[in-house]
N, C-alpha and C positions, 0 to 999 in steps of 0.2 A: 648585156646583163642576164645574169643566171638567177632566176628565182623561184626555189622550190623545184630545182631539176630542170625547169624550163627555159630556155636560153630566147631573150626576146631582144629583138632589133632595136635600134634606137626610136625607129618609128612605132614599133607596137609600144615601147616603154611610155612615148609621150603621148600617145592614143590613150592608155589607159590612166596615166596621171592624169588627163585632161577631165575624161570619166569619172575619176575619183573625185577630183574638185569638184566636180560638177553634183555628183549625189550627195558630197560633204555641205557644199553650198545650198543646194535646195530643198534639204530638209529628206531626200530620200532616205540617205543612208539611216538617219535617225528611225524615220518612220518603218523602215524596214527591221532595223534592229528590235525596236520595241514588239512589232507584229509577231516577230518568233519568240521573243521574250530571253534575246542576248541582251546581257548585262555590257556596260562598258569595258569592264575589267575583260569579260570574255574575248569581246572584239579586239580589245588592247594587245592580249596575250597571242591571238591567232596572226595579228599583225606585227607583233614585236616592240610593241609601243607601251605606254602606262595609259590606264582609263584615262586620265587626265588630259592626254595627248588627242584621244579621241573624242573627248567631252569639247575640245577648244576647236577640232575640226567641224563637229556639228553644231558648234554656235557660231562660227565664222570669226574664230578668233584667230586662226592657223590654218594653214592648207596641208592637206596629205602631200608627202613628197616622198621620191626616191622608190626606193623597195617598200618602204612602210606604205606608201600611198598606192602602189600597183596591187599590194596584197590586200588593202582595203576596199578596193573596187572588186577584186576576185572575191573576197568574202561577201561584200553585199549583192555582188550577182547572184552569186551561189543561192544567198539565203532569198534573194527576191525569185528567183526560178523556183523555189520551194512553195513560193505564195503564188505562183503562175504570172508573175509579173516579168517584163522585159524592161532591161537596163540600157 
């Protein structure tokens, strides 16, 4: 899979999707998003989804999937790094 110019193996995609689902499910994604002052809309635009999708991920109603899920993990990880947190 090619995501934003980075070619990922199936294993890398699965690892990142697993991480995306974990941070969405355990509240880390929402906590990090709020800590940096990012809105649902901003995260959604960066992931290529609606703010409603991000909201559903953060409330456990849906799980991030595919390219969008990999992007969500990358964004939350980058934001967490600005806060000095490891993901």
